[in-house]
C-alpha positions as CSV (number, residue, x, y, z in Angstrom):
1,X,0.0,0.0,0.0
2,X,1.3,3.4,-0.9
3,X,2.4,5.7,2.0
4,X,-0.1,8.4,1.0
5,X,-2.9,5.8,1.0
6,X,-1.9,4.7,4.5
7,X,-2.0,8.3,5.8
8,X,-5.3,9.0,4.1
9,X,-7.0,5.9,5.4
10,X,-5.3,6.4,8.7
11,X,-6.9,9.8,9.1
12,X,-10.3,8.3,8.9
13,X,-9.5,5.3,11.1
14,X,-7.8,7.5,13.8
15,X,-10.8,9.9,13.7
16,X,-13.2,7.0,14.1
17,X,-11.5,5.4,17.0
18,X,-11.0,8.7,18.8
19,X,-14.6,9.6,18.3
20,X,-15.6,6.4,20.1
21,X,-14.4,8.2,23.2
22,X,-16.5,11.2,22.3
23,X,-19.6,9.1,21.6
24,X,-19.1,7.5,25.0
25,X,-18.3,10.6,27.1
26,X,-19.6,13.8,25.5
27,X,-23.2,13.7,26.7
28,X,-22.3,13.0,30.3
29,X,-19.4,15.5,30.3
30,X,-21.1,18.3,28.5
31,X,-23.5,19.5,31.2
32,X,-20.6,20.4,33.5
33,X,-18.4,21.8,30.8
34,X,-21.1,23.9,29.1
35,X,-22.2,25.4,32.5
36,X,-18.6,26.7,33.0
37,X,-18.5,28.6,29.7
38,X,-18.6,32.4,29.9
39,X,-22.1,33.8,29.2
40,X,-20.6,35.6,26.1
41,X,-20.3,32.2,24.4
42,X,-23.5,31.7,22.5
43,X,-24.8,28.4,23.8
44,X,-28.6,27.8,24.2
45,X,-29.7,27.9,27.8
46,X,-31.2,24.4,27.6
47,X,-27.8,23.0,26.7
48,X,-26.1,24.9,29.6
49,X,-28.7,23.4,31.9
50,X,-29.0,19.9,30.6
51,X,-25.9,19.3,28.5
52,X,-25.9,17.7,25.0
53,X,-28.1,14.7,24.5
54,X,-26.7,11.4,23.4
55,X,-28.9,11.6,20.3
56,X,-27.3,15.0,19.5
57,X,-23.8,13.5,19.9
58,X,-24.5,10.5,17.7
59,X,-26.0,12.7,15.0
60,X,-23.2,15.2,15.1
61,X,-20.5,12.5,15.0
62,X,-22.3,10.9,12.0
63,X,-22.2,14.2,10.1
64,X,-18.6,14.7,10.9
65,X,-17.9,11.2,9.8
66,X,-19.2,12.1,6.3
67,X,-16.8,15.0,6.2
68,X,-13.8,12.9,7.5
69,X,-14.7,10.0,5.1
70,X,-14.9,12.4,2.1
71,X,-11.5,14.0,3.1
72,X,-9.9,10.6,3.4
73,X,-11.3,9.5,0.0
74,X,-9.9,12.8,-1.5
75,X,-6.6,11.9,0.1
76,X,-6.5,8.5,-1.4
77,X,-7.6,9.7,-4.8
78,X,-5.1,12.6,-5.0
79,X,-2.1,10.9,-3.4
80,X,-2.6,13.1,-0.3
81,X,-2.2,16.2,-2.5
82,X,-5.8,17.4,-2.2
83,X,-6.0,20.8,-0.5
84,X,-9.1,19.6,1.3
85,X,-7.4,16.5,2.6
86,X,-4.3,18.4,3.7
87,X,-6.4,21.0,5.5
88,X,-8.5,18.4,7.2
89,X,-5.4,16.6,8.3
90,X,-4.0,19.8,9.7
91,X,-7.3,20.6,11.5
92,X,-7.5,17.1,12.9
93,X,-4.0,17.3,14.4
94,X,-4.5,20.8,15.8
95,X,-7.9,19.8,17.3
96,X,-6.0,17.3,19.5
97,X,-4.3,20.3,21.1
98,X,-7.7,21.9,21.5
99,X,-8.8,19.1,23.7
100,X,-5.8,19.5,25.8
101,X,-6.4,23.2,26.1
102,X,-10.0,22.8,27.0
103,X,-9.1,20.3,29.7
104,X,-6.5,22.7,31.1
105,X,-9.0,25.6,31.0
106,X,-11.8,23.6,32.6
107,X,-9.4,22.0,35.1
108,X,-11.1,18.7,34.5
109,X,-11.5,15.8,32.1
110,X,-13.2,16.9,28.9
111,X,-14.4,14.6,26.1
112,X,-11.6,13.7,23.8
113,X,-8.9,14.2,26.4
114,X,-7.9,10.5,26.5
115,X,-7.3,10.0,22.8
116,X,-5.9,13.5,21.9
117,X,-2.4,12.8,23.3
118,X,-2.4,9.1,22.7
119,X,-3.9,8.9,19.2
120,X,-4.8,12.1,17.5
121,X,-1.5,14.1,18.0
122,X,0.8,11.1,17.5
123,X,-1.0,10.1,14.3
124,X,-0.8,13.6,13.0
125,X,2.9,13.9,13.7
126,X,3.5,10.5,12.0
127,X,1.3,11.5,9.0
128,X,3.2,14.8,8.6
129,X,6.5,12.9,8.7
130,X,5.3,10.3,6.1
131,X,3.9,13.0,3.8
132,X,7.1,15.0,4.1
133,X,8.9,12.0,2.7
134,X,6.7,12.4,-0.4
135,X,7.3,16.2,-0.6
136,X,3.8,17.0,0.8
137,X,3.1,19.5,3.5
138,X,-0.1,20.5,5.3
139,X,1.3,23.9,6.1
140,X,0.4,26.3,3.3
141,X,-2.2,29.0,2.9
142,X,-4.9,26.7,1.5
143,X,-4.5,24.0,4.0
144,X,-4.4,26.5,6.9
145,X,-7.6,28.2,5.6
146,X,-9.4,24.8,5.3
147,X,-8.2,23.8,8.8
148,X,-9.4,27.1,10.2
149,X,-12.8,26.6,8.5
150,X,-13.0,23.4,10.5
151,X,-14.0,25.4,13.6
152,X,-17.0,26.9,11.8
153,X,-17.8,23.5,10.3
154,X,-17.9,22.0,13.8
155,X,-20.1,24.8,15.1
156,X,-22.3,24.5,12.0
157,X,-22.8,20.7,12.5
158,X,-23.7,21.2,16.2
159,X,-26.1,24.1,15.2
160,X,-27.7,22.0,12.5
161,X,-28.1,19.0,14.8
162,X,-29.6,21.3,17.5
163,X,-32.1,22.6,15.0
164,X,-33.0,19.2,13.5
165,X,-33.4,17.5,16.9
166,X,-34.5,20.6,18.9
167,X,-32.0,19.5,21.6
């Protein structure tokens, strides 16, 4: 199997395994974490009070799975040269640091904390090394812009799920 194919499929596989933790823990963990957010952060009051339902978590993870699957497929098809694949890879790696930062800010476990330092960040570092051997980087304007858009995408997925489920 080509190195770029391993990295592309590895992105989806690592995302899937790491999201098992989020499927398992987000609903329980969200009530406490959302309650601690500053009031300036636009979160519906019902979510601050009750947290995110398991149905919401499952729906959101499924939507993100479509995005991650499409990015991985683009990676395989393009030999990891697709700007979308490279941006998603960059965003995935950086999001691992986001989980660490959220846990530090909350001073408690947050969903994703267990797999961020053990799977997400190590995979990303390995993938970057492997792609560098092929002359491919995930640090250029396009990849950075796509990675940055990932934050809006995540908020959009949660907003859409909230509207669809009304929870």
